[in-house]
C-alpha positions as CSV (number, residue, x, y, z in Angstrom):
1,M,53.2,18.2,133.9
2,A,52.5,19.3,130.6
3,S,49.0,16.9,130.6
4,Q,47.9,19.2,134.0
5,I,48.4,22.4,132.6
6,R,46.2,21.7,129.6
7,E,43.6,20.1,131.8
8,H,43.4,22.9,134.4
9,R,43.8,25.5,131.7
10,T,40.3,23.8,129.7
11,R,38.7,23.6,133.1
12,A,39.7,27.5,133.3
13,G,37.8,27.9,129.6
14,M,41.2,29.8,128.8
15,S,43.2,29.6,125.2
16,V,46.4,29.1,125.1
17,T,46.9,32.5,124.1
18,E,45.1,33.6,127.3
19,L,47.0,32.0,129.7
20,A,49.9,33.0,127.6
21,D,48.6,37.0,128.6
22,V,48.0,36.1,132.4
23,V,51.6,34.3,133.4
24,G,53.4,36.5,131.0
25,Y,54.9,34.3,128.5
26,S,54.5,33.9,124.9
27,K,52.3,31.8,123.2
28,A,54.5,30.0,121.2
29,S,56.4,29.0,124.7
30,M,53.3,27.9,126.6
31,S,52.4,25.4,122.9
32,R,55.8,23.8,123.8
33,F,55.0,23.4,127.5
34,E,51.8,21.7,126.6
35,T,53.4,19.4,124.3
36,C,56.4,18.3,126.0
37,D,58.4,20.4,123.5
38,S,60.2,22.2,126.5
39,P,60.4,20.9,130.2
40,V,58.3,23.7,131.9
41,P,60.5,26.0,134.0
42,E,60.6,26.2,138.1
43,E,59.4,30.4,137.6
44,L,56.3,29.2,135.8
45,C,54.8,26.8,138.6
46,P,53.8,30.0,141.3
47,K,52.1,31.6,138.4
48,L,50.3,28.5,137.4
49,D,49.3,27.7,140.5
50,A,47.9,31.8,140.8
51,A,46.0,31.5,137.9
52,F,44.4,28.2,138.3
53,G,43.7,29.0,141.7
54,T,45.6,25.8,142.7
55,S,47.2,26.0,146.1
56,G,50.6,25.1,144.9
57,L,50.2,22.3,143.2
58,F,52.4,23.2,140.3
59,T,55.2,24.2,142.3
60,A,54.7,20.7,144.2
61,M,54.6,18.6,141.4
62,F,58.1,20.3,140.1
63,E,60.0,19.7,143.5
64,L,58.7,15.8,142.7
65,L,59.9,15.8,139.2
66,R,63.2,18.1,140.1
67,D,65.5,14.8,139.9
68,V,63.7,13.0,137.3
69,R,66.0,13.3,134.0
70,F,64.4,15.7,131.8
71,P,64.8,15.8,128.0
72,D,68.3,16.9,127.4
73,R,68.5,20.8,127.7
74,Y,71.4,21.2,125.3
75,L,69.2,19.7,122.6
76,E,66.7,22.0,123.1
77,Y,69.0,24.9,122.7
78,M,70.0,23.7,119.8
79,G,66.6,23.3,118.8
80,L,66.0,26.8,119.3
81,E,69.2,28.2,117.7
82,K,68.2,26.5,114.5
83,E,64.9,29.1,114.6
84,A,67.0,31.9,116.2
85,L,67.4,35.3,114.1
86,G,69.8,36.6,116.6
87,L,72.0,34.8,119.5
88,R,74.2,37.1,121.3
89,E,76.6,35.4,123.5
90,W,78.6,35.5,126.3
91,A,81.3,33.2,126.8
92,G,83.4,32.7,129.6
93,F,85.5,30.1,129.9
94,R,85.7,28.4,126.0
95,I,85.4,29.7,122.3
96,P,81.9,29.6,121.7
97,G,80.9,26.1,120.0
98,L,79.6,28.0,117.0
99,L,83.3,29.6,116.5
100,Q,85.7,26.6,116.8
101,T,87.8,25.2,114.6
102,P,88.1,21.1,114.4
103,A,91.1,20.8,117.0
104,Y,89.8,23.1,119.1
105,A,86.6,21.2,119.6
106,R,88.4,18.0,119.5
107,A,90.6,18.9,122.5
108,V,87.4,20.3,124.8
109,F,85.7,17.2,123.6
110,R,88.7,14.6,124.7
111,E,89.6,16.5,128.1
112,A,85.6,16.6,128.7
113,D,85.4,13.1,128.4
114,R,88.8,10.8,128.5
115,G,87.1,7.6,128.2
116,A,86.0,8.4,124.6
117,T,86.7,6.8,121.8
118,E,88.2,8.4,119.0
119,E,85.3,7.6,117.1
120,E,83.1,9.1,119.9
121,I,85.2,12.2,119.6
122,E,85.0,12.5,116.0
123,A,81.6,12.4,115.8
124,R,81.1,15.0,118.3
125,V,83.2,17.0,116.3
126,A,81.3,16.8,113.3
127,A,77.9,17.5,115.4
128,R,79.7,21.1,116.8
129,L,80.7,21.9,113.1
130,D,77.1,20.9,111.2
131,R,75.5,23.6,113.8
132,R,77.1,26.2,111.4
133,A,74.7,25.4,108.9
134,I,72.5,27.8,110.6
135,F,74.5,30.4,108.9
136,E,73.6,29.4,105.5
137,R,69.7,29.4,105.8
138,S,67.9,33.2,104.9
139,P,68.0,35.3,106.4
140,S,70.7,34.3,108.5
141,P,71.1,34.8,111.9
142,H,73.1,37.8,113.7
143,F,75.7,36.3,115.9
144,A,77.6,38.3,118.4
145,A,80.1,36.9,120.9
146,I,81.8,38.9,124.0
147,L,84.6,36.4,125.1
148,D,86.3,36.8,128.6
149,E,90.0,37.9,127.6
150,S,90.9,34.3,129.4
151,V,89.1,32.4,127.0
152,L,92.1,34.3,124.6
153,R,94.9,33.2,127.0
154,R,93.6,30.0,128.0
155,W,95.6,26.6,126.6
156,V,93.2,24.1,124.8
157,G,95.1,21.7,122.8
158,G,98.3,23.3,122.5
159,S,99.9,26.7,121.0
160,A,99.2,25.5,117.7
161,V,95.6,24.5,118.0
162,M,95.2,28.1,120.2
163,A,96.8,30.0,117.8
164,E,94.6,28.6,114.8
165,Q,91.6,28.8,116.4
166,L,92.5,32.6,117.2
167,A,93.6,33.0,113.7
168,A,89.7,31.5,112.5
169,L,88.1,34.3,114.9
170,L,89.6,37.5,113.0
171,P,87.5,37.1,109.9
172,L,84.2,37.3,112.0
173,V,85.3,39.8,114.4
174,D,83.4,42.2,112.1
175,H,81.3,40.8,109.9
176,E,77.9,41.3,108.0
177,N,76.4,38.6,110.4
178,C,79.1,38.2,112.9
179,T,80.6,40.3,115.8
180,I,83.1,39.3,118.4
181,R,84.5,41.7,120.9
182,V,86.9,41.1,124.0
183,L,86.2,41.8,127.7
184,P,89.5,42.6,129.2
185,F,90.8,41.8,132.4
186,C,91.1,45.3,133.5
187,R,87.3,45.1,133.4
188,G,87.2,42.6,136.8
189,E,83.3,43.7,138.1
190,F,80.9,43.0,136.0
191,G,77.3,40.7,136.1
192,L,77.6,37.2,134.4
193,T,78.8,34.6,136.2
194,E,77.9,31.6,134.0
195,A,80.6,29.9,131.6
196,T,78.2,30.8,129.0
197,Q,74.9,32.9,128.5
198,I,73.2,33.0,125.2
199,L,70.3,35.5,124.4
200,I,68.1,34.1,122.0
201,E,65.9,36.3,119.7
202,L,63.1,33.9,117.7
203,E,61.1,35.0,114.7
204,D,57.9,35.4,116.7
205,G,59.4,37.8,118.9
206,T,59.9,35.6,121.6
207,S,63.3,36.4,123.8
208,L,64.8,33.4,125.5
209,A,68.2,32.4,127.3
210,Y,70.3,29.9,127.9
211,V,73.2,29.6,130.7
212,E,75.2,26.8,130.9
213,G,78.4,25.9,133.7
214,H,80.2,22.6,133.8
215,A,77.8,20.0,134.2
216,H,74.6,21.8,133.4
217,G,72.4,23.8,131.1
218,R,68.9,25.2,131.6
219,I,66.9,27.5,129.3
220,L,65.2,30.6,130.7
221,E,61.9,31.6,129.8
222,D,60.2,33.8,132.2
223,P,60.1,37.8,131.0
224,D,61.4,39.0,133.9
225,V,64.5,37.1,134.3
226,V,65.6,36.9,130.8
227,T,65.1,40.8,131.2
228,T,67.5,40.8,133.4
229,R,69.7,38.6,131.7
230,K,69.9,41.3,128.8
231,R,70.7,43.9,131.2
232,A,73.7,41.9,132.4
233,Y,74.8,41.2,129.1
234,D,74.2,45.0,128.0
235,R,76.9,45.8,130.9
236,V,79.4,43.3,130.1
237,S,79.1,44.9,126.5
238,A,79.6,48.2,127.8
239,Y,82.8,47.2,129.0
240,A,84.0,45.4,126.0
241,L,86.4,46.4,123.7
242,T,85.6,47.7,120.6
243,P,86.0,44.9,117.2
244,R,88.7,47.0,116.1
245,E,90.5,46.6,119.7
246,S,89.6,43.1,120.2
247,A,91.1,42.2,117.0
248,A,94.4,43.7,118.0
249,M,94.1,41.7,121.4
250,I,93.5,38.3,119.4
251,R,96.4,38.9,117.3
252,A,98.6,39.5,119.7
253,A,97.6,36.6,121.8
254,I,98.1,34.6,118.3
255,K,101.6,36.2,118.2
256,E,102.4,34.9,121.7
257,Y,101.4,31.0,120.1
258,E,103.2,31.2,117.6
259,A,106.1,32.1,119.1
260,C,105.8,29.2,121.8
261,T,105.8,26.8,118.7
262,Q,108.9,27.9,116.9
263,P,112.1,25.6,118.0
264,P,114.1,26.4,120.7
265,T,117.1,28.8,119.4
């Protein structure tokens, strides 16, 4: 599809910038579509058909290619993560990968793939920990996370692993380059249903969103869709506890897990 976009753009006598303006995407995004560095999102196809007058060609192509294996969307996200100036994550199921301890990550990977060897598990843990290198660059990206309270309560790897993991969050709750807040159970109605949503702000001003469920992940680039995702995140943010209140809830959860690790009397 990348070559078709480039061919029809050239026929129309349009530059990448001109096409980007017509379909409402950034020049950087359109360049990635034409070079196959990013998969073409479904939402873009009818806009391309309208721009080129191709009577549904790109929409039909997307349907034909829907079942073809595209490049791993998670790998694509990690590439964007390395370039991001800001990341805002909603975590409704697990501790965000950038904040996971080795023991917690190990437990997550082991449960996700019970047939994996120890060597494979350790390689995945190492790769996850390597992602933290983004915080060592200058300027360092700002990372904001909102955790559903269930993330604190859901046992992963046992009580000792959970106590260690939650303790590792405390220094980052209100850090210079990181904030962590908790959405309590009493706030039952909010607009995010995915296990993970991450809003990505790039240096060129582009805003993207990454959403992930149990067995899928996808990059959202359509400006209207990203705006809707931002509003949903802002709504969750409005209901979340303050960093200080979040830290208090995290400490209370740690005490509960530590009590479970003590031998019975």
